[in-house]
N, C-alpha and C positions, 0 to 999 in steps of 0.2 A: 616496407610494411609498417603497419601501425601495431603497437603492442600496448596491452593494458598496463597501466601504472599500478602495480599491485600494492605499493605502499599507500597511494592515495585511495585505492579501492578499500583497503582495510580501514583507513580512517573514516571513510564514508559509511561503511557498515557499522562501525562503532557509534558514530553519530546517530544514525537511524535507530540503532538498538537502544541507545540512551533515551532518545525521545520516546520511543515505544514504552520503555520501562517507567518513565515518569508518568505517562498516562495510564499505565497498568496500576500504579500505586494510587492514582486519583480514583480509578474505578474501584479498587479495593476499599478505599475510604468511603466512597459513596455507598457501596453495597453494605458495608459493615455499619457505619455510623448513620448515614442518611436514610437507609431503608431497613435497618435492623436485621441484616442478614448475618446474624451472629451464630454461635454454635447451636442455638435453639431453633434456628431457621436456615439450616444448611441448604435446603432445597431452593430457597429464594436466592441465596448467594450463588449456588451452582447455575441456576437458570440465567440470572443476570450476567454472570461471567461468560457463559456459553454464548449468549446473544451478542454481547459486546465484543467478544473475541472474534466471532464469525463476521460481524459487520465491519469491524475495524480492519481485519485482514482482507476482506473483500474490497473495501474502499481504498485502502492504501495502495493497491495495485495501480489505480488510476493516478495517484499522486507520484508514484515512483517511475512509472513507465511513460508518462506523457509530460511534455513541456507545459501544456495548458490543461490541467486535469479536469476542469469544468467546461471545456470548450464544447463537448458533446451535448451539453445542456442548452446551448444557445439555439434558439429557434428563430428562423427567419434571418434578418440581417442582410447586409449586402453581400452579393456574390462576387468573387474575383472576376476580373476581366478574362475573356477567353484566352486560353493558353497560359494563364498564370495561376499558380496554386495559392490558396489562402495561407498566410503565415503559419497558422496552427494546423494546417491540413496534415502534415506529416506526423503530427503529434496526436491526432485523433484516434481513439481506440476503435476497433472494428465493431460493427453492430452485433456480431456474434458474442464478443467479449462483454459488451454492455448488457445484452439480453441474458446471457448465462450468469453474469454477476448478479443481476437483479433477481433472477430465479432463485439462486442460492440464498440471497438475503431474505427474500420473502418466505421461502420454505423454512429456513432456519429460525427466523423470528416467529413463525407461526407454530412451531412445534409445541410450545407451552400452552397454546390455546386449545389443543385437542386432548381430551381425557386419556385416550390410548397412548399417545406419545408422551404425555406428561407423566403418566404412571410408569411407563417402561423406562424412561430416562430419569426418574425421580426429580422432575421439575416442578415448579410452582407457577401459578399465574402471576405475572409481573404487574405491580400496581401502576396506575397511570403516571404517577410522578417519576417512575423509573425512566419512562420514555423521554421526559424533559431533561433529566440528568444525562441520559444517553446522547441525546441530540447535542447538548452542550459539550460533553466530553469529546464526541467524535468530530464535531465541526472544529473545535479548538485543536485537536490532534492533527487533523488534516491541514488546517491553516498553518500551524507551526511547522509541521514537516515540510510543506510546500515552500514556505518562506525560507527556512534554513537550507533546504536542498537547493533552492534557486540561487542562494548566495554562495554556496560552496561547491556545487556540482557544475561541471562543464565538461564538454567533450575534450577540450584542450588539456584539462588536468588529468582526465581519465586515460586518454590515449597519448602515447609518446610517438611523435612523428620522426621518421628516419629518412627523410628526403626522397621517398619513393611515392609516386602518385597513388592515390587511393583507388582501389578497386574493391567492390563490395562482395567479398567471399571470405568466410571464416575458415581458418585452418589452425589446428593445434599443433605446435611444434613438437610437444611431447619430449623434447630433448633439451639438453643444455647447450644451445647453439653459441652462446657468448662466453661459456666457461665460468659463469658466475654462480653455478649451482641452482639456478632457478629456471623452471620450465615456464613457458609463457603461451598465451593465446594471442595469435596475430591476426589482424584483419589485413588480408592481402588482395 
């Protein structure tokens, strides 16, 4: 069976959390100093934070779950020969995930545009330069996360091999099979 390397998984989670926190502080700085979202303009800060949080959480799914997060954007290109999968094919997100993520992003980013939702949520209309800041922050966040994860993450580090052939079925042991006080998730 294959077991998750919990020590490595914990380090991976801390790294991703640290990266996220750095870009959260960048967003705070831009909202407060760059756009004047101070205590006198809390609605602007709240709105910008909501939109950035929603979009970053929606987009990071593609970076964390796929080997090639932008592969789904490639239009055309050469097709693999018959019987051979494209290298990134296993990494491609499903059309449903892409469509639902796009819908969430569009609806969430549109909420400040409509008076009813703007008033109900105490939002403000975001200035045009907000979108430039947002594009810079999000694209840098995604690139840094993808780059660092590509360097430190690998299936070999995450999974511990115990000499048994891999069969793709997940099973939780739920018990302390090795007597080390740790329950584990095994891929058997």
